C-alpha positions in Angstrom: -11.5 3.8 -7.6 -13.6 3.4 -4.4 -16.6 2.6 -6.6 -15.1 -0.6 -8.1 -16.5 -3.8 -6.6 -16.3 -7.5 -7.3 -19.7 -8.6 -6.1 -20.1 -6.9 -2.7 -16.4 -6.7 -2.0 -14.6 -3.3 -2.8 -11.6 -3.6 -5.0 -9.6 -0.7 -3.7 -8.2 -2.3 -0.5 -7.0 -5.3 -2.4 -5.2 -3.1 -4.9 -3.6 -1.1 -2.1 -2.4 -4.3 -0.5 -1.0 -5.7 -3.8 0.7 -2.5 -4.8 2.4 -2.0 -1.4 3.5 -5.7 -1.3 4.9 -5.5 -4.9 6.7 -2.3 -4.3 8.2 -3.6 -1.1 9.5 -6.8 -2.7 11.0 -4.8 -5.6 12.6 -2.1 -3.5 14.1 -4.5 -0.9 16.2 -5.9 -3.7 17.9 -2.5 -4.3 17.5 -0.5 -1.0 17.7 -1.2 2.6 14.6 -2.4 4.4 14.3 0.9 6.3 14.4 3.0 3.2 12.0 0.6 1.4 9.5 1.0 4.3 9.8 4.8 4.3 9.3 5.1 0.6 6.3 2.8 0.4 4.8 4.3 3.6 5.2 7.8 2.2 3.6 6.8 -1.0 0.6 5.3 0.8 0.0 8.4 2.8 0.6 10.8 -0.2 -1.9 8.8 -2.2 -4.5 9.2 0.5 -3.8 12.9 0.9 -4.2 13.4 -2.8 -7.5 11.5 -2.6 -8.7 14.0 -0.1 -7.3 17.3 -1.3 -6.5 17.0 -5.1 -9.9 18.0 -6.3 -10.7 20.3 -9.2 -12.6 22.7 -6.9 -12.6 23.5 -3.2 -16.2 22.6 -2.7 -15.5 19.0 -3.9 -13.1 18.4 -1.0 -14.8 16.1 1.5 -13.5 14.9 4.9 -12.0 11.4 4.9 -14.4 8.6 5.6 -13.9 4.9 6.4 -12.2 4.0 3.1 -9.1 6.2 3.9 -8.0 4.2 7.0 -8.9 0.9 5.3 -6.7 1.8 2.4 -3.8 2.7 4.7 -4.3 -0.5 6.7 -4.3 -2.6 3.5 -1.1 -0.9 2.4 0.5 -1.6 5.7 -0.6 -5.2 5.5 1.2 -5.5 2.1 4.4 -4.1 3.7 4.0 -6.6 6.6 3.5 -9.6 4.2 6.6 -8.6 2.3 8.6 -9.3 5.6 6.8 -12.6 6.2 7.5 -14.0 2.7 11.2 -14.5 2.4 13.4 -16.5 0.1 14.5 -19.8 1.7 18.1 -19.8 2.7 20.3 -22.2 0.8 22.2 -24.5 3.2 25.9 -24.0 2.5 27.0 -27.2 4.3 27.9 -30.1 2.1 
């Protein structure tokens, strides 16, 4: 997925951001915020570990380069944005 680009811009960080944001918004409806952050954070790290180690042969495993921290930062930004975008409170006063 690291090879996908729209013009000169790589697509992977945007997808990591969007998926993390979407998962956080969805999970916060059913779970506590703490559990949601733990689940999404673990999924981000697990995905990056799979990118590094889940290769068909040992000689294809390469050390992480700059795309790994960028993907993790993009996922963390999606989690952060899910906290900043909230539903407006309905004023109960009449």
